[in-house]
N, C-alpha and C positions, 0 to 999 in steps of 0.2 A: 510564514517561514519559507525560505528557499530549501531546495534539496541539499544544498551545500551546508546550510545551518543544521538541518536534520541529521546529516552525516556526522557533523561534529558533535551534536548533542548526544547521539546514540553510539558514538565511536564505531560507526558502520563502515563496511567495505563497499565500494562501488564495483559492482560486477558487470554492469552494462550501462551504457548511456553516460559515460564520463563527460560528454560535451553538453549535457542537459541539466547540470546541477544548479543553474540559475533559475530554474522553473519555480514559481511561487505556488505554495500549497496552503490552503486554508481549511480543508476538511480531510477526514480520514475515515476508513471503514476497516474494522478488524474482524476477520472471519477465516475459518478453514473450510466452511461450506460455500462452495462457489455459487450455489443457487441463492444463498443470502446476498452475496455480492451483486449478482444480477438483479435481484429484487430491490435492494436498498441503497447501493452505492451511487454516488453522484459523479457526473463527469468532472474531471479535474482533481478528484480526491486521490489520496495515496492509499493503496490497498496494503494492509498489514496482515501477514499470514505466515503460517509455518509450512505451507505447501511449497514444493519446488518443481513440480512437473510442468511441461509446456502448456498444459491447459490453463494454468494460472495466467500466463502471458496472453493467451487467446481471450480469456475473460476480461483481463485488464484492457485489451484493445477494444472489445465490444462495448464496455462501460465507458471507455475513454478516460481511464485512470491516468493520472500524471506520472505515477511511479508505482513500483512494487517494493515493499519493505519486508524482507524475510527475517523471521525471528529465530531465536534459540541457536544462533550460529550456523544454521544450515547453509549449505552451498548447493545451488541447483546444478543439475547435470549440464554438460556442454550444450546439448540440444535446446535447453530452456534459455540459456544465455544467448545462444546464436539467434533464436527466434526473437528475443527481446531487442537485440541489436538491430535485426532486420526491421522490426516494427517501431524502432526508436522509442522504446519504453525503458526508462532507467530502472535498474534493479539494484537494491542495496541489501546488505545482510548485516544484522546486529546480533550480538550474543545475548542481549536482553530477552526475557520471555515476553509473550504477547501482552500480558497485563502491565508489566513495567514499561514496555515500549509505548503502549497506548497512554498510560498515565503521564509519562514524561512529555509526550507530544501535547496532551491536553493542558498540562501545567504551563506550556509555552505557547498557548494560543490556538492550537489546532482543535477544532471541534468535530464532533461526529456528523455524519451525513444525515442522520435522523436522530430525534430525541428519544422516542420510545414507541412501542406498538400498543395501541389502545385496545385492539381486538382484531379478529380476523379481517384482514384487508384494510385496517385502519391505522395509518401511520401519522405520528405527530411530527411535522417538519420542524426544522430549526427556526 
């Protein structure tokens, strides 16, 4: 799916990166713990979170996420949006909760970055 299709599916607002909505997304990672994003998210995935601080954008840049999708209708502060624009990371906001957002994306072909954790340090890839 493209970010444009995701925006339509989730009735999302584009807060940053309006010129990057043609980016193709195949995987997603949903988390509010940025340490989990660092450990398990894949480059090119969309980060789904309820956090709105600038650290979210910094983590997305480190992981090389294709975009950030903020849930529960939250709008990040201006400094977060400015940083996302500077780093060219699209930021979208949807009023759906994290669970519903993830489910809608999954039902439309977006898969998770990992399948499950088997034990300490053991990840089952897709």
